[in-house]
N, C-alpha and C positions, 0 to 999 in steps of 0.2 A: 565519620561521614564518607559514604561512597563518592567516588570521582565520577564527572559526566561520562566517562569512558565505559563504566560499570553499568550505567543505565543503557546504553548503546549495546552493548554485548547483551544483555538481558531484553533489550526489547527485538533485537535481530534473533534470538534465540526462540523467543515466544512466537515471532511470526514465520520461523522456519516449522516450529510445531505445529502450530495451525495448520500451515500448508500442507504438513505431510498428513495429518488429519481427515483435511478436506480431500486429499489426493487417493487416499486408502479407502475413506469410507464412502466414496460415491459409489453409488449403485447402478446408476444409469449412464453409461458409455457414450451414449448418445447426445449428451448435453454438448452445447457448442464451448468451444475454449474461451478462455477470456479474450475479451477485443482489444484491439489496437489502443484505444482511449484510455481503457481500464488499465493496460499494461503502463501506458507512460503516465498516469496517475500514479500507480504504486512505486514508479520508478522516481517519479518527483519527491513523494513521502519519504522513500528510502534516502535518497540525497540529502533533503531535508535533515534527516536523523544524523545521517552520518558526517555530513561537512556542515551541519549548523553547530557552532559553538555558543548558541544561545544569543546570537546576533540577528539582526534584521535579515540576513541572507538566508539561514535555515527557515527561520520563519516564515519567510516569501516562498521558499521552496514548497512546504508543506501545504502553504495555503494554496498555491497551485494546484500541486496534485489533487487536494481536497475539492477544489472547483471542477477540474477535469472529470474526478469521479462522479459529482453530481451532476455533470453534463451528460455523461455515458448513462446513467441512470434514467434521465428524462429522456434521452433519445431512443433507449430500449421500451420506456413506457410508452411513448407517442408510436413506436411501431407495432405495438399489440393490438 
């Protein structure tokens, strides 16, 4: 049975691959870069994956990241 570190390495590798695909496939270079709030959300989710050992601390970091991402989406929808 794989260890939790294996899952963490796989998750980080998948995120890097997705980021690279999005970066290289983007045709319209005039799109705005990732916002500050979305960056914090991404950071909290990564911190929860890296530092969470299946306890409440890791899950709370992931939860904070998800809440920040939802707030960022709502704010961007209200600006339109």
